[in-house]
N, C-alpha and C positions, 0 to 999 in steps of 0.2 A: 493566747488571745485570738489566734487565727481561727477562722471558722470555715466550714464548707459552704460553697456557694451553689445556688440553683442556676439554671440556665436563664436565658433572656437576652434581649437586644443590648448591645453595649451602650453604656452611658456616654463614653468618649471613645472615639475611634481615630487613629492616626495611620495613614498608609503612605509609604514612600516619602517620608519627611526629609527634606534637605535644608540645612541652615549653613550659610557661608558668610565669610567676612573678607573684604578686600584689604590687603596689606598696603603699606606705604609704597611698595614697588609695583603696585597694580595687580599683583597675583591674587587669585581668589582661593581662599583656603576653606575647605568644608569642615565644619565642626560637628555636624550631624549628617550622616550619609545613609539615605534610604531607610530610615527607621520606620517600623510598623509595630503598633501595639493597640490593645483595647483595654478599657476599664469598665467593669460592670457596676451597677448600682449596689452599694453595700460592700464592695470588694476592697481589700487592702492590697494594692499592687506595689511591691518594692522594686526600686531601680537601684542597682549597685554597679560599681565600677570605679576606676581610678579617677582622681581629679583631672578634669579636662576631657573626660570621655563623652560629655554632652548631656549628662543627666539633668542639670538645672535648666539648660537651654530647652530641652524637651518639655519640661513642666511649664516654663515661661511661654513657650509657643502656644500652648493650649489657652492661656489667659490673655494672649496678645501683649505680653510684657517684654518682648525682645527689644534690645537697644536699636536705635534708628539705623545704625550701620549694618544690621543683620539683613541678609537676603534670604527669604524663605520661599520654598516651593513644596507642594505636596499634592498627591493624587486625591487624598481625602484628609480633611481635618474637621471632624464633626463632633458636636456636643449636644446630647439630648435631642437628636433629630435635626438640629440646626447646622447648616453648612457655614462653618466659621470663616472659610475663605471668601464667601460671598457677602459677609456682613461688613458694614462700614466701621470705621474706628469708633464712632460714637455708639453704635449698637454693641460693639464688643465691650466697651467700657461699662455699659449697663449690666452686662452679665457678671462683671467682676464684683465680688462682695455679696451679691444677692444670689447668684446661681453657682458661681465658682469663687474659690478663695485660695490664698497662698500664705503659708506660714514660713517665714524666712529663718535663716540659721541663727542669728544672734540678735536678740531684742535690743541690745545696746545700739545697734546700727539701724534698726528698723523703726524704732520709736523716736519721735522728735524730742530732742533734749530740752527744748525751751517751752514745751507745752505740758500741762498736766495730763495724766492719763484720761481723766474725764473729758477734757477739752478735745483730745485726739479722738476718743470714741464718739463724742458728740459730732465731730466733723465727719467721721466716717458714716455714722448712722443717718445723718441728715441728707447725705447724697442719695440714699435709697428711699427715704421717707421724709421729705421736707415738710409734711403736714404735722409732724409731731410737735406738740407744745412743750414748753419748758418743763413742766411737771412730768409729763409722759416720757420725755427724753431722759430725765433724771432717773425715773423708775426703770427704764429700759437699760440704762448703763449699769445701775446697781444689780439688776437681775442678771445681766450678762456676766458680771464679775462673780456673782454668787454661784452661777451655774458651773464655773470652773473651780469651785471649792476655795475661793478666797474668803477668809473668815471675816475680814473687816472691809467690805466693799467701799464704804464711805471713805475710809482713810486712804485706800489705794487709789480711788478716783481723784483725790485731791493731791496725790503725790506726783513728783516728777520722776522720769525714768531712772535717773541716777540714784534715787532713794529706794529703789527696788532691787531685790536679789535677781540673779539670772533666771531662776525658776519662776519667780513671781512675774518677771517681765514676759516670760514665755507664756504664762497663763493669760496675761493681758492680751497678747497677740492672738491666742486661741479664742478668747472671748470675743474679740473684734471680728474674727473671721467666721466663727460658727454661729453667732447669735441669730443670723438670718436664716439658718438652716440650709446652707449651700448643698447642691447636689454633688459637687465635686470639690475636693480639697487637695491641694498640692502642698506637702510638707517637706521643705528642703532642709534636711539635716536639722530637725527641730530640737534634738537633744545633744548635739555635739559639744555645746559649750556648758553642759550641765554635768554634775556628778551623778553617780549611779542611782542613788536614792531619789533625787529630784527627777531624774530622767524617767524612772518608773512611775512616779506620780503624774508626770506630764503625759506619758503614754496611756495611763489609765484614764485620764481625762479625755484624751483623744478617742480612746476606745468607746467611752461612754457617749460622746457626741456623735460618733459614727452610728452607734446602735440607735440612738434617739432619732436621728434624721435620715437613716438609711443612706448615708453619704458614701460616695466612692472616694477612696483615698489613694493618692500617688505619694508613696513614702520614699524619699531619696535619702540614701544613707551610705556610709562607708562601713558600718558595723554589721557584718554578715550574721553573727549569732543573733543580734537583735532583730534583724529582718526575718530570719528563720522562725523566730518565736512570735513575732507580731503580725506578719503579713500572711496573705493567702497564696500569693503567686509572686515570683521574682523574675525580673528581666535583668540580664547581665549585659552591660554595655562596654565596648572596647573601641576607642578611636572613633566615636560617633555612630557605631553600628551595634545592633543587637546580635550577640554571638550565641546566646542561649536563653531559653525561657523554660521555667519548671515550677512545679508546686513548691512553696516555701519549705515544706517539711522534707522535700527531696533534695534540697540544695547541697547538703553534705555529701550527696552521692552524684553530684553533677559530672557530666561527661567531658565538657570542653576543657582543654588544658589551661586556658586562661582563667576560667572559674576555679579550677583546681589550684592554680597558682595563687589566686586571691585567698582561698581557704587556707592554703599552707602558710600564708603570711600572718595568720592569726594563731600563734603558738599556744598550747595549753598552759594554764598557770601551774599545774602540777606536772613535774618531770618535763620541763621544757627542753627542746633540743639545744645542743651547744651552738649550732649555727642555723640561721634561718635559710630556707630554700630561696633560690634566686630564679625569677621568672624568665625563661628563655622565650622571647617573642618570635612568632612565626609570621612572616609577611602574608602568608595565605589567610590569616585571620581577617584581613581587610576585605577579602573577596569570597572566601569559602564559608558558606552558611551551614554546612553540614556539621553535625556533632562528631567529635573525635572519640576514640575508644578511651575508656578510663584506665589508662595504663601509667599515668604520671608523666606522659609525654609533655615536654615543654617546661618541666621543672627540674632543676638540678640542685643538689645540696650545696 
C-alpha cells in the first residue's frame, strides 16, 4: 500500500518538542524529549516504539488534545502554514475534525455508549456546519457511513455502540473523522483490537480515504510488519526521543540497536527460535542521535 512521495513543503512540522508532567513529589518528568519530525501531504508516516515511548502524546500534541497537566514547549509546531503555538485554544478546536482528525485505539471507549451512532455523528458534524438542516444532516451521516463500506448505513446509524462489532465500530470512527476530508489524520493503533481480516479491511478503507483527500497520515502502531507494508516512512521512538528514521521498506535493515531489538521481538511463524532475544538498553540512546552499526549490538539471545 505504501507509495513513493514527491517533494514539497511539510503539511505538519514539529521541531524540538518537549512534553513533561509534574509528579506528586514535584519532580518534572519528560515524556517527550526534543522530538522533531515532519509529515507531508499524502504521506503515511508510521511511529513505532514501546508503550510509554511518547507516540500517542506526539500525535495529541498536534491536535491540541494533551491533558491539562501536560507542559508543552517546542521551537516549531506548525500545521499547513499555521503556527499552532500562537493559536488560541478556541482556534485550535476549530481545526479539529475539519482540518485534523484522530482515530483512537478502541471504539468501545471512544464512542458514547448511551447515544446512537447517528446521534454522535450528528453532534460531531453540527460543530463544523451548524447550518445543515435535518434532512441534509441525515443524508450526510448515511453518506459518511456508506463511504466506509457499511452495507446498511440506516441500521448502523440507529444502533448503539455495544450493538456493533469492533471492526464496525472502527469504521464508524473513521467515517466521523474523514467525512470532512481532513488534511491530517492521526491514527493511534486503529487495528490493535481487531482480528487480521478486519484489520486489513479497515486499512483498505483508510488507504482509500487518504487517496481520495490527499490526507497526511500519522500511523501509530506496535505492529512493525504492518507499518513496513502500509507506511511510506517510519519514525522509531525510544523514551520520548527519535532514535531512527527511515523509509518503511528499509525498516528490516535498520541500523540502530533499539530498532533491531524491536524487530527481533517479532519472531517468524515458521521455524521460530527457542528463545526470544532480550533487548540490552544502552543509556547512550537517551543522548546519542547517531546511528549504530548493524552488528546486532544491544541484543542478546
